[in-house]
C-alpha positions as CSV (number, residue, x, y, z in Angstrom):
1,M,23.2,0.2,-3.5
2,K,22.9,-3.6,-3.8
3,I,19.4,-4.9,-4.6
4,I,18.1,-8.4,-5.1
5,I,14.7,-9.6,-6.2
6,I,13.0,-12.7,-4.7
7,E,10.1,-13.6,-7.0
8,D,9.0,-17.0,-8.3
9,E,7.3,-15.6,-11.4
10,K,10.2,-15.0,-13.7
11,P,8.4,-12.6,-16.1
12,S,7.4,-10.5,-13.1
13,A,11.0,-10.5,-11.9
14,R,12.3,-9.5,-15.3
15,R,9.7,-6.7,-15.5
16,L,10.7,-5.4,-12.1
17,T,14.4,-5.5,-13.1
18,R,13.6,-3.4,-16.2
19,M,11.6,-0.9,-14.2
20,L,14.5,-0.5,-11.7
21,K,17.0,-0.1,-14.6
22,E,14.9,2.7,-16.0
23,I,15.5,4.7,-12.7
24,G,19.2,3.9,-12.8
25,I,19.3,0.9,-10.4
26,E,21.0,-2.4,-11.4
27,V,19.7,-5.6,-9.7
28,E,22.5,-7.8,-8.4
29,T,20.5,-11.1,-8.8
30,M,17.1,-12.6,-9.1
31,L,16.1,-15.5,-6.9
32,H,12.9,-17.6,-7.4
33,S,12.4,-20.0,-4.5
34,V,12.9,-20.4,-0.8
35,S,15.7,-23.0,-1.2
36,E,17.6,-21.0,-3.8
37,S,17.4,-17.9,-1.6
38,I,18.7,-19.7,1.5
39,E,21.7,-21.0,-0.5
40,W,22.4,-17.6,-2.0
41,F,22.3,-15.8,1.4
42,Q,24.7,-18.5,2.8
43,N,27.3,-17.7,0.2
44,N,27.0,-14.0,-0.6
45,A,27.2,-10.7,1.1
46,H,23.7,-9.6,2.0
47,P,22.2,-6.7,-0.1
48,D,21.0,-3.3,1.1
49,L,17.5,-3.9,-0.1
50,I,15.3,-7.0,-1.0
51,L,12.3,-6.8,-3.2
52,L,10.4,-9.7,-1.8
53,D,7.3,-11.7,-2.9
54,I,5.6,-13.6,-0.2
55,Q,4.4,-16.7,-1.9
56,L,7.2,-18.6,-3.7
57,S,7.2,-21.8,-5.7
58,D,8.3,-24.0,-2.8
59,G,6.8,-22.1,0.2
60,I,6.4,-18.7,1.7
61,S,9.3,-16.3,1.8
62,F,9.3,-16.0,5.6
63,E,10.8,-19.5,5.7
64,I,14.0,-18.0,4.3
65,F,14.5,-15.9,7.4
66,E,13.9,-18.8,9.7
67,E,17.1,-20.2,8.4
68,I,19.1,-17.1,7.7
69,S,19.5,-13.9,9.7
70,V,19.1,-11.1,7.3
71,D,19.7,-7.4,8.1
72,S,18.6,-6.1,4.7
73,A,15.7,-3.6,4.3
74,I,12.6,-5.2,2.7
75,I,10.0,-3.9,0.3
76,F,7.2,-6.5,-0.3
77,T,5.9,-7.1,-3.8
78,T,2.6,-8.8,-3.2
79,A,-0.8,-9.6,-4.6
80,Y,-2.4,-9.7,-1.1
81,D,-5.7,-7.8,-0.8
82,E,-6.4,-4.6,1.1
83,Y,-7.2,-6.5,4.3
84,A,-3.8,-8.3,4.5
85,L,-1.9,-5.2,3.6
86,K,-2.8,-3.7,6.9
87,A,-0.3,-6.1,8.4
88,F,2.5,-4.4,6.5
89,K,1.3,-0.9,7.5
90,L,1.2,-1.8,11.2
91,N,4.9,-2.7,10.9
92,S,5.9,0.5,8.9
93,I,7.0,-1.6,6.0
94,D,6.8,-0.6,2.3
95,Y,4.9,-2.8,-0.1
96,L,4.1,-2.7,-3.8
97,L,0.8,-4.2,-4.8
98,K,0.9,-6.2,-8.0
99,P,0.7,-5.3,-10.8
100,I,3.5,-3.0,-9.8
101,D,3.1,0.7,-10.8
102,E,6.3,2.5,-11.9
103,E,5.6,5.6,-9.9
104,E,4.9,3.7,-6.7
105,L,8.2,1.7,-7.2
106,F,10.1,5.0,-7.6
107,V,8.5,6.4,-4.4
108,A,9.3,3.3,-2.4
109,I,13.0,3.3,-3.6
110,E,13.3,7.1,-2.8
111,K,11.8,6.4,0.7
112,F,14.4,3.7,1.2
113,K,17.2,6.0,0.2
114,T,16.0,8.7,2.5
115,N,15.9,6.3,5.4
116,Q,19.5,5.3,4.6
117,L,20.7,8.9,4.6
118,E,18.9,9.7,7.8
119,K,20.1,6.4,9.5
120,Q,16.6,5.4,10.3
121,S,15.9,1.9,11.6
122,L,14.7,-0.5,8.9
123,H,14.2,-3.5,11.2
124,V,11.5,-5.8,10.0
125,D,9.5,-7.9,12.5
126,L,8.8,-10.8,10.1
127,N,7.3,-13.0,12.8
128,Q,4.8,-10.3,13.7
129,I,3.8,-9.9,10.0
130,R,3.4,-13.6,9.6
131,K,1.1,-13.8,12.6
132,L,-1.0,-11.0,11.3
133,L,-1.4,-12.6,7.9
134,V,-2.1,-16.1,9.2
135,N,-4.2,-15.1,12.3
136,P,-5.5,-11.6,11.6
137,L,-6.2,-9.3,14.5
138,E,-9.9,-8.7,15.3
139,K,-10.7,-5.8,13.1
140,T,-12.3,-2.7,14.6
141,Y,-12.9,0.5,12.6
142,K,-13.7,4.1,13.4
143,K,-17.4,4.9,13.7
144,R,-17.0,8.6,13.9
145,F,-14.5,11.4,13.4
146,T,-14.1,14.6,15.6
147,V,-13.7,17.8,13.7
148,K,-13.2,21.4,15.0
149,L,-15.6,24.2,14.3
150,G,-14.1,27.4,15.8
151,Q,-14.0,26.8,19.5
152,H,-16.3,23.8,19.2
153,L,-15.9,20.1,18.5
154,K,-18.3,18.2,16.2
155,L,-18.8,14.5,15.8
156,V,-19.3,13.2,12.2
157,D,-20.5,9.6,11.8
158,V,-18.7,7.7,9.1
159,E,-22.0,6.9,7.4
160,R,-22.4,10.6,6.7
161,I,-19.0,10.9,5.0
162,E,-18.8,10.7,1.2
163,C,-15.1,10.8,0.8
164,F,-11.8,11.8,2.3
165,Y,-9.2,13.7,0.3
166,S,-5.8,15.3,0.7
167,E,-5.2,18.9,-0.3
168,N,-2.5,21.5,0.5
169,K,-0.8,19.1,2.9
170,G,-4.1,18.6,4.8
171,T,-6.6,15.8,5.0
172,Y,-10.3,16.5,4.7
173,L,-13.6,14.6,5.1
174,F,-16.5,15.6,3.0
175,T,-20.0,14.9,4.2
176,K,-23.2,13.9,2.3
177,E,-24.5,17.4,3.3
178,G,-21.8,19.0,1.2
179,R,-19.5,20.2,4.0
180,A,-15.7,19.8,4.1
181,Y,-13.8,19.5,7.4
182,L,-10.1,19.3,8.1
183,I,-9.1,16.3,10.2
184,D,-6.0,15.4,12.2
185,A,-5.0,12.4,10.2
186,S,-3.3,11.4,6.9
187,L,-4.7,9.2,4.3
188,E,-2.2,6.6,5.4
189,D,-3.6,6.8,8.9
190,L,-7.0,6.1,7.4
191,D,-5.8,2.9,5.9
192,L,-6.0,1.4,9.4
193,Q,-9.1,3.2,10.6
194,L,-11.7,2.8,7.8
195,D,-13.8,-0.3,7.1
196,P,-12.5,-1.6,3.8
197,S,-15.9,-2.9,2.9
198,Q,-17.3,0.6,3.1
199,F,-14.3,2.8,2.0
200,F,-11.8,2.3,-0.9
201,R,-8.7,4.3,-1.6
202,V,-9.1,5.0,-5.4
203,N,-5.8,6.9,-5.8
204,R,-3.2,8.7,-3.8
205,K,-5.5,11.6,-2.9
206,F,-9.0,10.1,-2.4
207,Y,-10.9,7.6,-0.2
208,V,-14.5,7.0,-1.3
209,N,-17.6,5.7,0.5
210,I,-19.3,3.0,-1.6
211,T,-22.7,4.5,-0.7
212,A,-21.7,7.9,-2.1
213,I,-21.0,6.7,-5.7
214,K,-23.6,8.1,-8.0
215,D,-22.0,7.0,-11.3
216,I,-19.0,5.3,-12.7
217,V,-17.7,6.4,-16.1
218,S,-15.0,5.0,-18.3
219,Y,-12.0,7.3,-18.5
220,T,-8.7,7.5,-20.5
221,N,-5.9,5.0,-20.1
222,S,-8.2,2.2,-18.8
223,R,-9.1,4.3,-15.8
224,L,-12.5,5.1,-14.2
225,Q,-14.1,8.3,-13.1
226,L,-16.4,8.4,-10.1
227,L,-19.2,10.8,-9.7
228,L,-20.5,11.3,-6.1
229,F,-23.8,12.6,-5.0
230,A,-22.5,15.7,-3.2
231,Y,-18.7,16.1,-3.8
232,A,-18.0,17.8,-7.1
233,E,-14.9,19.9,-6.3
234,K,-12.4,17.9,-8.4
235,E,-12.4,14.8,-10.6
236,I,-12.1,11.5,-8.8
237,I,-10.2,9.1,-10.9
238,V,-9.6,5.4,-10.0
239,S,-5.9,4.9,-10.9
240,R,-5.1,2.3,-13.5
241,E,-3.4,-0.1,-11.0
242,K,-6.5,0.1,-8.7
243,V,-9.2,-0.5,-11.3
244,R,-9.2,-4.3,-11.0
245,S,-9.4,-4.3,-7.2
246,F,-12.0,-1.5,-7.3
247,K,-14.2,-3.6,-9.5
248,N,-13.9,-6.5,-7.1
249,W,-14.7,-4.1,-4.2
250,I,-18.0,-2.8,-5.7
251,D,-19.1,-6.4,-6.5
């Protein structure tokens, strides 16, 4: 598997290279600008996978693909906030939010390998992503969820929801009244459905409503523990790579 990194911050590129090496993957080369990347693609066989930063020292990386037709799969490495990341999800593209977490890098690489084995399409609509980032779509978010109670359907307004969580391959919403309901959606689906000013994905298993937070407690390894008013089934821990953006969110 041939991988290249396009990243203008050389320390970040070297760190990413070391992380890949630790999971048995050698990086063919590191590129640091739009012009350098265009020249490289013109004179080298294209890789299987590109780890690509968006903002480079001499422009944005989309400019590379205006000059060169590239068939490689792409995983974005980006510091874009949660709003802009919706653009990537809409196009079924993997991304790694800086600072990059080793486990998330491993999962992204494994997903790429699986797609290769299953011959799934890895086409990237870069023009569409660029439009979404520069001129975001009008954002609309779900106001209520439909849940099933026996033979009946019940409507739950988002204001009544404390959190969403995944458990035993299912996704549940938990209300401020202390009731849990199975819903027909994944946490990844919720990324596009929930208002990011109201809900925050604190880790792989939990989305939390800002109005449901009763207390925030320092936790081991620079993490945070959240205590909610009603939900107390399991610990809710803000993962280390999410702490900074979580603190910005609650401000």
